[in-house]
C-alpha positions in Angstrom: 24.8 7.4 13.1 23.0 5.9 9.3 20.8 6.7 7.9 17.8 4.2 8.2 13.9 4.2 6.0 11.5 4.3 8.8 8.6 4.7 7.1 6.2 5.6 4.2 3.5 8.4 5.2 0.4 8.6 2.8 -2.1 11.1 3.3 -5.5 10.1 2.7 -9.1 11.6 3.1 -10.0 9.1 5.4 -6.8 7.1 6.9 -8.7 4.6 9.2 -10.3 3.4 6.2 -6.9 3.7 4.3 -5.1 2.3 6.5 -8.2 -1.2 6.9 -7.2 -2.2 3.3 -3.3 -2.1 3.4 -2.9 -3.8 7.3 -5.8 -6.4 5.8 -3.6 -6.8 2.2 -0.1 -6.5 4.3 -0.9 -9.1 7.0 0.2 -5.6 9.7 -1.4 -4.8 12.1 -1.6 -1.0 13.7 0.3 0.9 16.7 0.9 3.5 18.4 -0.6 6.3 16.9 -1.5 10.8 17.2 -5.1 11.3 17.3 -6.7 10.6 14.0 -3.7 8.9 12.1 -3.1 5.4 11.9 0.4 4.0 12.0 0.8 -0.4 11.1 3.8 -1.5 12.3 5.9 0.2 14.8 9.6 1.9 14.9 12.4 -0.3 14.9 10.3 -2.9 13.1 12.1 -5.2 10.4 9.9 -4.0 7.6 9.2 0.4 8.3 6.0 1.3 9.3 3.3 2.6 6.9 1.5 6.2 8.3 -1.7 6.9 7.4 -1.5 10.9 7.3 -4.9 12.7 7.1 -5.3 15.5 4.5 -8.2 17.6 4.3 -8.9 17.0 0.3 -8.3 14.1 -2.2 -5.4 14.3 -4.0 -4.6 15.7 -7.2 -2.6 13.7 -10.3 -0.7 10.9 -10.0 1.7 10.5 -7.4 5.2 10.1 -8.9 6.3 7.9 -6.1 4.2 3.7 -5.3 4.8 0.7 -3.0 5.6 -2.8 -5.2 4.4 -5.7 -3.1 5.0 -8.8 -3.7 2.4 -11.8 -4.1 2.5 -15.7 -4.5 -0.3 -15.9 -6.3 -1.3 -12.6 -9.2 -4.9 -13.7 -9.2 -5.3 -14.0 -5.5 -3.6 -11.1 -4.5 -6.2 -9.4 -7.2 -8.8 -10.4 -6.0 -8.4 -9.1 -2.5 -7.7 -5.9 -3.7 -10.7 -5.5 -5.0 -12.9 -6.9 -2.5 -11.9 -4.7 0.2 -12.1 -1.6 -1.8 -9.2 -0.7 -4.2 -9.7 -2.3 -7.8 -7.1 -2.4 -11.0 -6.4 0.3 -12.6 -6.0 -2.3 -16.4 -2.2 -1.9 -16.8 -0.5 -5.6 -16.8 3.3 -5.3 -17.9 5.1 -8.6 -18.3 8.9 -8.9 -18.1 11.1 -12.1 -18.4 11.0 -12.2 -14.8 7.5 -11.7 -13.5 4.6 -9.3 -14.2 3.3 -6.8 -12.6 -0.5 -5.3 -12.5 -1.0 -1.8 -11.4 -3.7 -1.8 -8.0 -5.2 0.9 -6.7 -6.7 1.4 -2.4 -9.6 2.0 -2.1 -8.4 6.2 -1.5 -6.8 5.8 -6.0 -4.2 5.4 -4.1 -1.6 3.1 -7.1 0.8 0.9 -6.3 1.8 -2.7 -8.3 1.1 -6.3 -7.3 4.1 -8.3 -8.0 5.0 -11.7 -9.2 8.3 -12.5 -9.7 8.7 -16.6 -12.2 11.2 -18.8 -10.7 
């Protein structure tokens, strides 16, 4: 049997709130979930499932893994993140192949928006 990447689990104080943010940002619907948890997508979907797991308190310190989200229009995507309750860390990296900005979801989980150049 081959190993297959099936999902990413995010610890959250408020899984419903954080899952709504990611659902709108990525256009992924919630699937069947355990009570108190929220799953975006289903096992076997073409994209890995996102799982939002309840925890008793916020994370302390920087998480050492994050998601990269490719976008067509960086300014529009940043505005969407802000409208949904996320934020911009102020960190931006311009590379030959494109631009990366570091954003946060409503609970402060960092992720990157990436706009590649053609």
